[in-house]
C-alpha positions, -999 to 999 in steps of 0.1 A, spaced: 708 279 524 726 253 546 733 278 574 696 287 575 685 250 574 709 243 604 694 272 624 658 259 618 669 224 626 683 237 659 648 251 665 632 218 657 655 200 681 647 224 709 609 221 704 610 184 695 595 190 660 599 163 634 633 161 617 635 137 587 668 121 582 660 111 547 634 121 521 600 111 534 563 118 533 549 131 565 516 123 582 485 142 570 482 162 603 518 174 598 511 183 562 482 204 573 502 221 600 531 229 577 506 243 551 489 264 577 522 278 590 534 288 555 500 302 546 498 323 578 532 338 571 524 346 535 491 363 547 511 383 572 536 394 545 506 406 524 492 426 552 526 443 559 534 449 523 499 464 518 506 488 546 540 497 530 556 485 563 591 475 551 602 463 585 573 440 588 579 429 552 614 419 561 603 400 592 575 382 574 598 372 545 622 357 571 592 339 588 581 326 554 615 311 548 616 298 584 583 279 578 595 266 544 628 255 558 610 237 586 589 219 560 620 209 541 635 195 573 603 176 582 604 160 548 640 151 552 651 171 522 677 193 539 707 174 527 697 176 490 677 208 489 704 230 474 708 206 445 670 203 441 667 241 441 694 244 414 677 218 392 644 236 395 662 269 387 676 253 355 641 243 345 628 279 352 656 293 331 645 272 301 612 291 301 603 318 275 591 353 282 558 365 266 537 395 275 550 400 311 550 364 321 571 333 318 557 305 297 567 269 289 580 274 254 598 251 229 630 251 250 613 243 283 622 212 302 608 197 335 633 195 364 648 161 367 643 154 404 643 116 402 681 115 404 679 129 439 657 101 452 673 70 438 684 46 464 
């Protein structure tokens, strides 16, 4: 994940997009832009997948990640994101399976993300 984040950060530097150096909230206009970028890529994935166009699916999945990684960078989370992802994964693994879906059962626990934001 770090390699990909570095590549997208290179893109941000080239095009003077916001790069957060520490965890931060971003302005509302940037939130809207990041949301629209991710939404657009997910919509394009759906179109390609619906047409059974695997090459387009591959491209759009990369574009989705590109938009997500850019959002991570703007929020300044790139230095902690692997740990954050691992903690969220631990939480997901505590879920139970019931009738084709994952549910928050007795063993479920919320991810503890506070530890990544203590100063």
